[in-house]
N, C-alpha and C positions, 0 to 999 in steps of 0.2 A: 302552612303559611308560605308565601312566596319568598324566595331568597333575598330579593332586594328590599322587601319590607322588613324582613328579619334583620338585615344589616343596618337599616336606618334605626330600628328600635334599639338594637344593641349599642349603636353609636350614641344615641341620645341618653341611654341609661349610663353609659360610661362618662359622658359629660356631666350628668347630674351627680354622680358619685364623686367626681373630681371637684365640682363646685362645693359640695357638702364638706369634703375634706378640707378645702381651702377656707371655708367659713369656720370650721372647728379650729383650725390653726390660728386664724385671725382672732377668734374669741379668746383662745388661750394666751396669745401674745398681749392682747389688750388687758386681760385680767392680771397678768403677771406684772405689768407696769403700774397698776393702780395701787396706791397705798390703802390698806384696809384700816378703817377706824374701828375702835372698840365699840361695844354695845352702849356704854355710857356716853361716849363722845357723840355717837350717832343720835342718841335720845336728846342730848342737850342741844345739838344742832337743829333737830326738828322742832323743839320748843321755841327756838329763836324766831321761827317763821310763823308761829301761830297768830300774832296780832295782824300780820299782813293778810292772812286768809279770812279774817272776820268779814262777813258780808253784811250789808244792810238788810234789815228784815224785808221780806217780799210783801208787797201790798197786793191783795187780791181784789178784783173788782166786785162791787156789790151787785147782786142779781135781784134787784127789786122788780116785781111783776114779771118774773121770768116764767114761762116763755112768751106770754101774751100780755099786752098792755091794754086791757079793756076794763 
């Protein structure tokens, strides 16, 4: 492979490695600040939102004389 192409590929790989390391550090910092709830508290919190998720029943169209009306 030509030397200038090899240089560009090496530079791009170094940038990707640096970005991945920065993302890992950001994730660790974000996770360390978040207070973790216990299993029971998480389950109770999820039950609180169940009535809000209830959807109205879907009405399907009636397919009379499908596909022809003769």
